[in-house]
DOFIDO-422344 format. One record per residue (C-alpha): residue number from 0; residue in one letter; x, y, z. Coordinates in steps of 0.001 Angstrom, whole numbers. Example, Ala and Ser with C-alpha at 12.3 -4.5 7.8 and 13.67 -1.06 7.14 Angstrom:
<kedrens>
<nr 0, rest A, px 12300, py -4500, pz 7800>
<nr 1, rest S, px 13670, py -1060, pz 7140>
</kedrens>
This chain:
<kedrens>
<nr 0, rest M, px 75970, py 121755, pz 85465>
<nr 1, rest N, px 76409, py 119584, pz 88524>
<nr 2, rest A, px 79899, py 118145, pz 88139>
<nr 3, rest I, px 79173, py 114860, pz 89884>
<nr 4, rest S, px 75735, py 114120, pz 88452>
<nr 5, rest R, px 75168, py 110909, pz 86514>
<nr 6, rest P, px 75312, py 111247, pz 82692>
<nr 7, rest E, px 71561, py 110869, pz 82222>
<nr 8, rest N, px 70980, py 114108, pz 84118>
<nr 9, rest F, px 72536, py 116013, pz 81213>
<nr 10, rest A, px 69981, py 115011, pz 78590>
<nr 11, rest N, px 67938, py 118183, pz 78739>
<nr 12, rest A, px 71032, py 120408, pz 78849>
<nr 13, rest T, px 72258, py 119371, pz 75389>
<nr 14, rest A, px 71530, py 120816, pz 71953>
<nr 15, rest F, px 69614, py 117708, pz 70881>
<nr 16, rest N, px 65953, py 118543, pz 71386>
<nr 17, rest N, px 63532, py 115917, pz 72710>
<nr 18, rest V, px 66369, py 113536, pz 73636>
<nr 19, rest T, px 66134, py 111732, pz 76956>
<nr 20, rest S, px 67838, py 108770, pz 78579>
<nr 21, rest Y, px 66647, py 105621, pz 80297>
<nr 22, rest H, px 67978, py 102322, pz 81663>
<nr 23, rest D, px 66961, py 99116, pz 79934>
<nr 24, rest R, px 66145, py 95873, pz 81756>
<nr 25, rest H, px 69875, py 95135, pz 81986>
<nr 26, rest N, px 70404, py 98531, pz 83664>
<nr 27, rest K, px 72334, py 99811, pz 80645>
<nr 28, rest L, px 72044, py 103505, pz 79868>
<nr 29, rest R, px 70379, py 104225, pz 76521>
<nr 30, rest W, px 69204, py 107342, pz 74667>
<nr 31, rest R, px 66034, py 108017, pz 72687>
<nr 32, rest H, px 64242, py 110733, pz 70747>
<nr 33, rest R, px 60557, py 111170, pz 71586>
<nr 34, rest K, px 58132, py 113520, pz 69833>
<nr 35, rest G, px 54545, py 113353, pz 68649>
<nr 36, rest G, px 54030, py 109892, pz 70102>
<nr 37, rest R, px 56969, py 108481, pz 68134>
<nr 38, rest T, px 60064, py 107087, pz 69839>
<nr 39, rest T, px 63389, py 106444, pz 68110>
<nr 40, rest S, px 66261, py 104639, pz 69810>
<nr 41, rest L, px 69560, py 106510, pz 69544>
<nr 42, rest G, px 71803, py 103815, pz 71004>
<nr 43, rest T, px 74074, py 103781, pz 74035>
<nr 44, rest E, px 76911, py 106088, pz 72942>
<nr 45, rest Y, px 75801, py 109690, pz 73314>
<nr 46, rest G, px 77157, py 111869, pz 70493>
<nr 47, rest S, px 78600, py 108940, pz 68520>
<nr 48, rest A, px 78382, py 108753, pz 64733>
<nr 49, rest E, px 75528, py 106244, pz 65008>
<nr 50, rest F, px 73730, py 108490, pz 67530>
<nr 51, rest I, px 73993, py 111449, pz 65129>
<nr 52, rest R, px 72746, py 109364, pz 62184>
<nr 53, rest R, px 69702, py 108060, pz 64093>
<nr 54, rest Y, px 68904, py 111538, pz 65400>
<nr 55, rest A, px 68938, py 112928, pz 61861>
<nr 56, rest V, px 66510, py 110197, pz 60745>
<nr 57, rest A, px 64222, py 110815, pz 63703>
<nr 58, rest T, px 64089, py 114578, pz 63071>
<nr 59, rest N, px 64205, py 114439, pz 59249>
<nr 60, rest S, px 67286, py 116660, pz 59285>
<nr 61, rest A, px 70726, py 116466, pz 57738>
<nr 62, rest P, px 73349, py 114710, pz 59835>
<nr 63, rest L, px 75747, py 116990, pz 61675>
<nr 64, rest H, px 79117, py 117616, pz 60125>
<nr 65, rest P, px 81894, py 116124, pz 62322>
<nr 66, rest S, px 83266, py 119597, pz 63008>
<nr 67, rest D, px 79901, py 120632, pz 64476>
<nr 68, rest I, px 79518, py 117666, pz 66815>
<nr 69, rest A, px 82058, py 118868, pz 69380>
<nr 70, rest A, px 80201, py 122155, pz 69763>
<nr 71, rest R, px 76922, py 120375, pz 70553>
<nr 72, rest V, px 78089, py 117347, pz 72534>
<nr 73, rest P, px 79453, py 117880, pz 76077>
<nr 74, rest S, px 83033, py 116681, pz 76494>
<nr 75, rest R, px 82021, py 113988, pz 78968>
<nr 76, rest F, px 80195, py 112186, pz 76125>
<nr 77, rest Q, px 82949, py 112539, pz 73534>
<nr 78, rest Q, px 85149, py 109502, pz 73050>
<nr 79, rest G, px 88748, py 110065, pz 74117>
<nr 80, rest T, px 88297, py 113244, pz 76136>
<nr 81, rest L, px 89625, py 113538, pz 79657>
<nr 82, rest S, px 86065, py 114139, pz 80841>
<nr 83, rest R, px 84828, py 110903, pz 79257>
<nr 84, rest L, px 87746, py 108943, pz 80724>
<nr 85, rest I, px 86967, py 110299, pz 84204>
<nr 86, rest D, px 83501, py 108738, pz 83980>
<nr 87, rest E, px 85042, py 105491, pz 82712>
<nr 88, rest W, px 87406, py 105473, pz 85697>
<nr 89, rest Y, px 84459, py 105896, pz 88080>
<nr 90, rest K, px 83034, py 102647, pz 86668>
<nr 91, rest S, px 86330, py 100745, pz 86849>
<nr 92, rest A, px 87145, py 97935, pz 89263>
<nr 93, rest H, px 89988, py 100030, pz 90671>
<nr 94, rest F, px 87690, py 102879, pz 91696>
<nr 95, rest E, px 85031, py 100521, pz 93070>
<nr 96, rest A, px 87637, py 98795, pz 95257>
<nr 97, rest L, px 88524, py 102035, pz 97030>
<nr 98, rest G, px 87060, py 102887, pz 100407>
<nr 99, rest K, px 84063, py 105199, pz 100543>
<nr 100, rest G, px 86051, py 108121, pz 101920>
<nr 101, rest T, px 88862, py 107640, pz 99409>
<nr 102, rest R, px 86396, py 107540, pz 96506>
<nr 103, rest K, px 84830, py 110772, pz 97709>
<nr 104, rest G, px 88191, py 112532, pz 97934>
<nr 105, rest Y, px 89398, py 111273, pz 94562>
<nr 106, rest R, px 86095, py 112229, pz 92932>
<nr 107, rest C, px 86422, py 115801, pz 94185>
<nr 108, rest Q, px 89921, py 116044, pz 92721>
<nr 109, rest A, px 88840, py 114484, pz 89418>
<nr 110, rest E, px 85912, py 116869, pz 89068>
<nr 111, rest R, px 88255, py 119830, pz 89470>
<nr 112, rest L, px 90290, py 118434, pz 86590>
<nr 113, rest R, px 87119, py 117975, pz 84545>
<nr 114, rest G, px 86132, py 121590, pz 85103>
<nr 115, rest S, px 89479, py 122909, pz 83851>
<nr 116, rest Y, px 90635, py 120320, pz 81329>
<nr 117, rest G, px 87637, py 118109, pz 80527>
<nr 118, rest D, px 87771, py 118737, pz 76776>
<nr 119, rest Y, px 91428, py 117679, pz 76453>
<nr 120, rest L, px 91951, py 114719, pz 74119>
<nr 121, rest V, px 93862, py 112081, pz 76060>
<nr 122, rest Q, px 95337, py 110615, pz 72870>
<nr 123, rest A, px 97129, py 113904, pz 72183>
<nr 124, rest M, px 98248, py 114473, pz 75762>
<nr 125, rest Q, px 101989, py 114832, pz 76304>
<nr 126, rest P, px 104133, py 114989, pz 79479>
<nr 127, rest K, px 104471, py 118756, pz 79023>
<nr 128, rest Q, px 100698, py 119182, pz 79307>
<nr 129, rest I, px 100659, py 117149, pz 82509>
<nr 130, rest R, px 103483, py 119273, pz 83923>
<nr 131, rest D, px 101559, py 122422, pz 82978>
<nr 132, rest M, px 98466, py 121110, pz 84782>
<nr 133, rest M, px 100593, py 120450, pz 87856>
<nr 134, rest A, px 102250, py 123855, pz 87566>
<nr 135, rest A, px 98849, py 125496, pz 88091>
<nr 136, rest K, px 99124, py 124140, pz 91658>
<nr 137, rest A, px 102839, py 124817, pz 92067>
<nr 138, rest G, px 102227, py 126898, pz 95175>
<nr 139, rest M, px 100753, py 123795, pz 96851>
<nr 140, rest P, px 103084, py 120849, pz 96111>
<nr 141, rest N, px 100782, py 118259, pz 97663>
<nr 142, rest A, px 97862, py 119488, pz 95543>
<nr 143, rest A, px 100059, py 119373, pz 92430>
<nr 144, rest N, px 101010, py 115790, pz 93241>
<nr 145, rest N, px 97316, py 114950, pz 93655>
<nr 146, rest V, px 96748, py 116158, pz 90081>
<nr 147, rest L, px 99414, py 113720, pz 88883>
<nr 148, rest R, px 97968, py 110881, pz 90967>
<nr 149, rest I, px 94469, py 111280, pz 89510>
<nr 150, rest L, px 95799, py 111656, pz 85967>
<nr 151, rest R, px 97733, py 108411, pz 86337>
<nr 152, rest F, px 94559, py 106587, pz 87338>
<nr 153, rest I, px 92684, py 108038, pz 84357>
<nr 154, rest L, px 95503, py 107283, pz 81928>
<nr 155, rest D, px 95501, py 103673, pz 83144>
<nr 156, rest V, px 91930, py 103464, pz 81844>
<nr 157, rest A, px 92953, py 105043, pz 78525>
<nr 158, rest L, px 95757, py 102504, pz 78180>
<nr 159, rest E, px 93418, py 99591, pz 78896>
<nr 160, rest K, px 90979, py 100827, pz 76246>
<nr 161, rest G, px 93716, py 101252, pz 73662>
<nr 162, rest L, px 93236, py 105018, pz 73374>
<nr 163, rest I, px 96926, py 105605, pz 74062>
<nr 164, rest G, px 99837, py 103405, pz 73121>
<nr 165, rest H, px 102227, py 104419, pz 75898>
<nr 166, rest Y, px 101968, py 105694, pz 79453>
<nr 167, rest V, px 102652, py 109422, pz 79064>
<nr 168, rest A, px 102704, py 110091, pz 82816>
<nr 169, rest R, px 105578, py 107660, pz 83443>
<nr 170, rest D, px 108304, py 110302, pz 83110>
<nr 171, rest V, px 106448, py 113044, pz 84993>
<nr 172, rest K, px 107892, py 113404, pz 88467>
<nr 173, rest K, px 106195, py 114511, pz 91649>
<nr 174, rest Y, px 106952, py 117831, pz 93295>
<nr 175, rest A, px 109182, py 117766, pz 96344>
<nr 176, rest T, px 107158, py 118499, pz 99476>
<nr 177, rest P, px 108777, py 120925, pz 101929>
<nr 178, rest D, px 107445, py 119385, pz 105109>
<nr 179, rest E, px 106830, py 116028, pz 106755>
<nr 180, rest G, px 103069, py 116149, pz 106425>
<nr 181, rest F, px 100708, py 116669, pz 109326>
<nr 182, rest H, px 102111, py 118020, pz 112567>
<nr 183, rest T, px 103092, py 115380, pz 115132>
<nr 184, rest W, px 101698, py 116073, pz 118587>
<nr 185, rest T, px 104253, py 116811, pz 121307>
<nr 186, rest E, px 103854, py 115699, pz 124932>
<nr 187, rest K, px 103187, py 119314, pz 125909>
<nr 188, rest E, px 100357, py 119542, pz 123368>
<nr 189, rest I, px 98877, py 116234, pz 124534>
<nr 190, rest S, px 98834, py 117557, pz 128126>
<nr 191, rest A, px 97243, py 120816, pz 126961>
<nr 192, rest F, px 94417, py 118913, pz 125257>
<nr 193, rest Y, px 93751, py 116772, pz 128332>
<nr 194, rest A, px 93807, py 119904, pz 130542>
<nr 195, rest V, px 90745, py 121222, pz 128669>
<nr 196, rest H, px 88926, py 117966, pz 127825>
<nr 197, rest H, px 88492, py 115862, pz 130942>
<nr 198, rest P, px 87819, py 112097, pz 131391>
<nr 199, rest G, px 84292, py 111052, pz 130480>
<nr 200, rest T, px 83896, py 113654, pz 127730>
<nr 201, rest V, px 83700, py 112678, pz 124061>
<nr 202, rest P, px 86845, py 114682, pz 123130>
<nr 203, rest H, px 88840, py 112916, pz 125852>
<nr 204, rest T, px 87584, py 109509, pz 124690>
<nr 205, rest C, px 88389, py 110214, pz 121057>
<nr 206, rest M, px 91863, py 111507, pz 121884>
<nr 207, rest T, px 92709, py 108532, pz 124087>
<nr 208, rest I, px 91526, py 105928, pz 121594>
<nr 209, rest M, px 93616, py 107385, pz 118779>
<nr 210, rest L, px 96660, py 108059, pz 120952>
<nr 211, rest Y, px 96838, py 104617, pz 122579>
<nr 212, rest T, px 95951, py 102511, pz 119528>
<nr 213, rest G, px 97577, py 104529, pz 116759>
<nr 214, rest A, px 94409, py 103965, pz 114736>
<nr 215, rest A, px 93741, py 106133, pz 111719>
<nr 216, rest R, px 90704, py 108403, pz 111786>
<nr 217, rest K, px 88674, py 105985, pz 109642>
<nr 218, rest D, px 89296, py 103051, pz 111995>
<nr 219, rest A, px 88888, py 105051, pz 115203>
<nr 220, rest A, px 85475, py 106313, pz 114036>
<nr 221, rest S, px 84090, py 102776, pz 113783>
<nr 222, rest M, px 85630, py 101268, pz 116935>
<nr 223, rest G, px 83209, py 99844, pz 119449>
<nr 224, rest R, px 82537, py 96977, pz 121794>
<nr 225, rest A, px 82670, py 94526, pz 118918>
<nr 226, rest N, px 86398, py 95284, pz 118679>
<nr 227, rest L, px 87104, py 94162, pz 122267>
<nr 228, rest C, px 88403, py 90624, pz 122705>
<nr 229, rest D, px 90016, py 89243, pz 125891>
<nr 230, rest G, px 91495, py 92519, pz 127051>
<nr 231, rest R, px 92630, py 93511, pz 123584>
<nr 232, rest I, px 91458, py 95688, pz 120708>
<nr 233, rest C, px 91207, py 93975, pz 117333>
<nr 234, rest Y, px 90350, py 95641, pz 114050>
<nr 235, rest S, px 91181, py 95505, pz 110335>
<nr 236, rest K, px 93179, py 98518, pz 109241>
<nr 237, rest N, px 92255, py 99966, pz 105828>
<nr 238, rest A, px 89476, py 97408, pz 105320>
<nr 239, rest T, px 87154, py 98035, pz 102368>
<nr 240, rest K, px 84278, py 96094, pz 100826>
<nr 241, rest T, px 86750, py 94299, pz 98553>
<nr 242, rest C, px 89814, py 94173, pz 100805>
<nr 243, rest A, px 90089, py 92559, pz 104226>
<nr 244, rest G, px 92753, py 95020, pz 105319>
<nr 245, rest V, px 95566, py 94330, pz 107796>
<nr 246, rest E, px 94620, py 92705, pz 111087>
<nr 247, rest V, px 95706, py 94676, pz 114151>
<nr 248, rest N, px 95572, py 92980, pz 117553>
<nr 249, rest I, px 96971, py 94997, pz 120470>
<nr 250, rest P, px 96550, py 94945, pz 124258>
<nr 251, rest I, px 94524, py 97687, pz 125904>
<nr 252, rest H, px 96758, py 100170, pz 127697>
<nr 253, rest S, px 95751, py 101009, pz 131286>
<nr 254, rest A, px 95033, py 104646, pz 130326>
<nr 255, rest L, px 92750, py 103488, pz 127508>
<nr 256, rest A, px 91053, py 100936, pz 129776>
<nr 257, rest A, px 90224, py 103679, pz 132284>
<nr 258, rest C, px 88836, py 105825, pz 129478>
<nr 259, rest L, px 86656, py 103084, pz 127973>
<nr 260, rest A, px 85265, py 102236, pz 131419>
<nr 261, rest L, px 83539, py 105638, pz 131357>
<nr 262, rest V, px 81781, py 105019, pz 128034>
<nr 263, rest P, px 78073, py 104291, pz 128668>
<nr 264, rest P, px 77511, py 100511, pz 128492>
<nr 265, rest E, px 74632, py 100898, pz 126015>
<nr 266, rest F, px 76936, py 102532, pz 123448>
<nr 267, rest K, px 77670, py 100266, pz 120496>
<nr 268, rest F, px 80490, py 102530, pz 119328>
<nr 269, rest F, px 82899, py 104299, pz 121659>
<nr 270, rest I, px 82291, py 107567, pz 119775>
<nr 271, rest Q, px 78845, py 107668, pz 118223>
<nr 272, rest T, px 76114, py 109984, pz 117040>
<nr 273, rest A, px 72971, py 110832, pz 118989>
<nr 274, rest K, px 71206, py 108155, pz 116924>
<nr 275, rest G, px 73673, py 105495, pz 118045>
<nr 276, rest T, px 75482, py 105190, pz 114719>
<nr 277, rest E, px 79190, py 105497, pz 114028>
<nr 278, rest L, px 80677, py 108806, pz 112942>
<nr 279, rest T, px 82036, py 109244, pz 109449>
<nr 280, rest P, px 85793, py 109859, pz 109287>
<nr 281, rest G, px 85165, py 113368, pz 107989>
<nr 282, rest T, px 82821, py 114212, pz 110853>
<nr 283, rest L, px 85313, py 112896, pz 113391>
<nr 284, rest G, px 88030, py 115013, pz 111802>
<nr 285, rest N, px 85840, py 118106, pz 111980>
<nr 286, rest Y, px 85098, py 117463, pz 115644>
<nr 287, rest M, px 88790, py 117042, pz 116424>
<nr 288, rest R, px 89504, py 120304, pz 114632>
<nr 289, rest K, px 86971, py 122037, pz 116910>
<nr 290, rest W, px 88285, py 120345, pz 120070>
<nr 291, rest C, px 91885, py 121205, pz 119244>
<nr 292, rest N, px 90955, py 124845, pz 118702>
<nr 293, rest E, px 89195, py 124899, pz 122083>
<nr 294, rest A, px 92444, py 123667, pz 123655>
<nr 295, rest G, px 94451, py 126364, pz 121902>
<nr 296, rest L, px 96107, py 123881, pz 119519>
<nr 297, rest P, px 95387, py 125121, pz 115978>
<nr 298, rest Q, px 98453, py 123313, pz 114650>
<nr 299, rest C, px 97221, py 119905, pz 115857>
<nr 300, rest S, px 94737, py 117562, pz 114191>
<nr 301, rest S, px 93505, py 113991, pz 114303>
<nr 302, rest H, px 96028, py 113020, pz 111618>
<nr 303, rest G, px 98947, py 113841, pz 113907>
<nr 304, rest L, px 97849, py 111484, pz 116711>
<nr 305, rest R, px 98864, py 108365, pz 114818>
<nr 306, rest K, px 102274, py 109960, pz 114312>
<nr 307, rest A, px 102388, py 110846, pz 118011>
<nr 308, rest C, px 101820, py 107197, pz 118903>
<nr 309, rest E, px 104615, py 106208, pz 116549>
<nr 310, rest R, px 106879, py 108899, pz 118049>
<nr 311, rest R, px 106228, py 107656, pz 121579>
<nr 312, rest L, px 107017, py 104086, pz 120636>
<nr 313, rest G, px 110187, py 105126, pz 118855>
<nr 314, rest E, px 111371, py 107295, pz 121744>
<nr 315, rest A, px 110827, py 104352, pz 124090>
<nr 316, rest G, px 113278, py 102292, pz 122076>
<nr 317, rest M, px 110836, py 100081, pz 120205>
<nr 318, rest K, px 112143, py 98570, pz 116996>
<nr 319, rest E, px 110499, py 98816, pz 113583>
<nr 320, rest Q, px 108763, py 95452, pz 113843>
<nr 321, rest E, px 107250, py 96343, pz 117226>
<nr 322, rest I, px 106010, py 99718, pz 116013>
<nr 323, rest A, px 104649, py 98115, pz 112841>
<nr 324, rest S, px 102739, py 95519, pz 114886>
<nr 325, rest V, px 100865, py 98267, pz 116735>
<nr 326, rest L, px 100210, py 100578, pz 113790>
<nr 327, rest G, px 99451, py 97887, pz 111207>
<nr 328, rest F, px 101884, py 99075, pz 108577>
<nr 329, rest V, px 101130, py 97592, pz 105155>
<nr 330, rest D, px 104395, py 98233, pz 103320>
<nr 331, rest T, px 105287, py 94784, pz 101945>
<nr 332, rest T, px 108987, py 95663, pz 101874>
<nr 333, rest T, px 109206, py 95675, pz 105669>
<nr 334, rest P, px 109901, py 92430, pz 107556>
<nr 335, rest H, px 106901, py 92613, pz 109878>
<nr 336, rest I, px 104451, py 91797, pz 107105>
<nr 337, rest R, px 105919, py 88280, pz 106911>
<nr 338, rest L, px 105540, py 87608, pz 110618>
<nr 339, rest G, px 102762, py 85383, pz 111901>
<nr 340, rest M, px 99974, py 86999, pz 113938>
<nr 341, rest S, px 101153, py 85315, pz 117154>
<nr 342, rest V, px 104586, py 86901, pz 116801>
<nr 343, rest R, px 103122, py 90273, pz 115918>
<nr 344, rest S, px 100799, py 90131, pz 118920>
<nr 345, rest E, px 103771, py 89480, pz 121211>
<nr 346, rest L, px 105616, py 92436, pz 119713>
<nr 347, rest A, px 102512, py 94606, pz 120182>
<nr 348, rest D, px 102276, py 93525, pz 123843>
<nr 349, rest R, px 105804, py 94718, pz 124525>
<nr 350, rest A, px 105313, py 97950, pz 122602>
<nr 351, rest I, px 102058, py 98980, pz 124293>
<nr 352, rest S, px 103416, py 98146, pz 127775>
<nr 353, rest I, px 106001, py 100937, pz 127561>
<nr 354, rest L, px 103648, py 103774, pz 126549>
<nr 355, rest P, px 103363, py 106515, pz 129186>
</kedrens>
């Protein structure tokens, strides 16, 4: 069973013979029984009481006893199961508002939960069960915390639908993480990378863009000539199809200017595929992994370059507001978010001017 297939792909894998699915003119998924030239509509809720009743009429058989339904209906079609709620979450406004890469990552995590705990009834779920599910990943605290994060999203859906009366994940705490996340590049490691990947090469261009803008992998992958404006680089950090993101407007450092001058003028994106399209964030990350290994830096990755930019700015004496203006921090509790763009641009000018 393909874990991320659409529900209609499961029709022929069930115990209900001659049952198939289709979309009506309103694009709503429906089920039907077809045999001997006769078609019987089974409704929209697969495995529901009405579905079972109509199926019995269509096949001239006795309706299934409720205790037998669970054995014949996959958990993803049973009301109130974790598997069913995962599919409901996929259709929610919250999930749709996420960026493409974020949706992909969350879906992978949710499907792992479906594979292990899909038949759990959410209504009966208690904090102890959630802790037990996290404990299965106790050796990897970040992975355990990801389990809790996804469960909270799913339980939000259950709460909205009235399947649970209280938020059972509220009192479940995250695991303490033993480290500070991805490794922050040191100056020695930056020099080692540049010693192997010289100006004009794609690795050198990628490294310089991320190091001198502090852009995340997602934003660096899509940067191109459209982001240049009067000697500055402008882009929307964390922009999605439903969110404008945070506007970042920073001057181009002399080292970055020299690097971009070597990018072929016909390139639309500074780092692009052979077909002239932008790289996906995942592809860019894989390339950086390869380039770091070639430079003898297995501990380094693209994630740590943003932190290296922040480290450099901090070591140069820049204050929080100046660092935030370059990196586009979105924490609403910090003062910089209330500053006008003209003030933030001035802070970014000062911050970028001191980078080595």
